N, C-alpha and C positions, 0 to 999 in steps of 0.2 A: 624829329617831330613824331608824335604818336597820332595815328589816324584811327577813327572808329570803323571806317569802311574805305576800301580801295576799289575803284571801278576801272576795269580794263576793257576798252572797246577796240576790237580788231579793225585796223584800217588798211589791211593788205589790199593793194590795188587789184590783184588777180581774183579775189573772192569778195570779202565783205565790203571793200572799197567801192565796188560796183553798185552797192545798195545805199550809197550816201552815208556810210558809217562815220566818216570824218566829221560830217555835219552834226551827227548825233553826239559824238564825243565833245565837240565844241559847245553844243547846247548844254550837256552835263556841266561842263566847267562854268559856263555863264550862269546857269540856274543855281548851282551850288554857291557861287559868289553872291548872287542876288539874295539868297536866303541866309547869308551869313554862315554858311557851312564850309567855306573854303579851308579853314584851319583844321577841321576835323574829318573831312572827306576829300579824298584825292581821286581825280578822274584823269586817266592817262590814255594816250594812244597806245596801241599794241601792234606788234607784228602778228603773224599768223598764230592763232590759238588752237589750231587743229580742229575747229568746229565747222569746217567748210561746207559740210552737207546741210548745215542749218543757218547759213549766212543770211544776214549779218549778225554776228554774235558779240555779246558783252557778258563779262563775268564779274560778279560782285563778291569781294572778300571782306571779312573773314569767312563768311558762310560758304563761299564757293558755289554760288547760285548762278547758273547760266541762263541768259535770256536771248531771245531773238527780238531786237528792237528796230523797227522800221521808221518810226515817226517821232517827232518831238513829244507828242502826247504820250507815247509809250515810255519814253525816257522820264517824263514828268511823273508818270504813274509809279515808276520804280523809285524815284526820289521820294515822293509823298508816302507811298505805302511801305516800301522796303527800308529805305535809308532812314526816314523820319519815324515811320510807324512801326518798324520792326517786323513786318510781315511780308514775306516774299510774294510777288505778284504771279500767282499760279498760271493765269491765262497767257502770260508772256514767256514762261519758262520753257526751256527745251527739255522735254522729258528724257530723251536719249542721253543727254549730257548731265542730268541730275538723277542718277539711278538710286541714290540713297534717300531722296526726298519722298516723304509719305504722301503721294497724291491721293485724293479721295477717289473712290471707285464708284 
């Protein structure tokens, strides 16, 4: 199966999991299904993504955009603006993990 986007949310119990990241990952799955995007966008749990200093982290491919998502509203914004709209959500991006992204100054 070919996906347009793949969303990985770290659910490591020692870091991101302490911030309810598993709930965020489940929200992604449910919301993608509700929007009819389940066949084109995959949302997976992940082990440690080595972004522990910025926990809880989620990375969206193919762009490789890293986010710090703490709420369902944050995840919904990523779905609406990034996945559907094609524009990364700058306010949620982890600047240190997105060094090649051209952030406005």
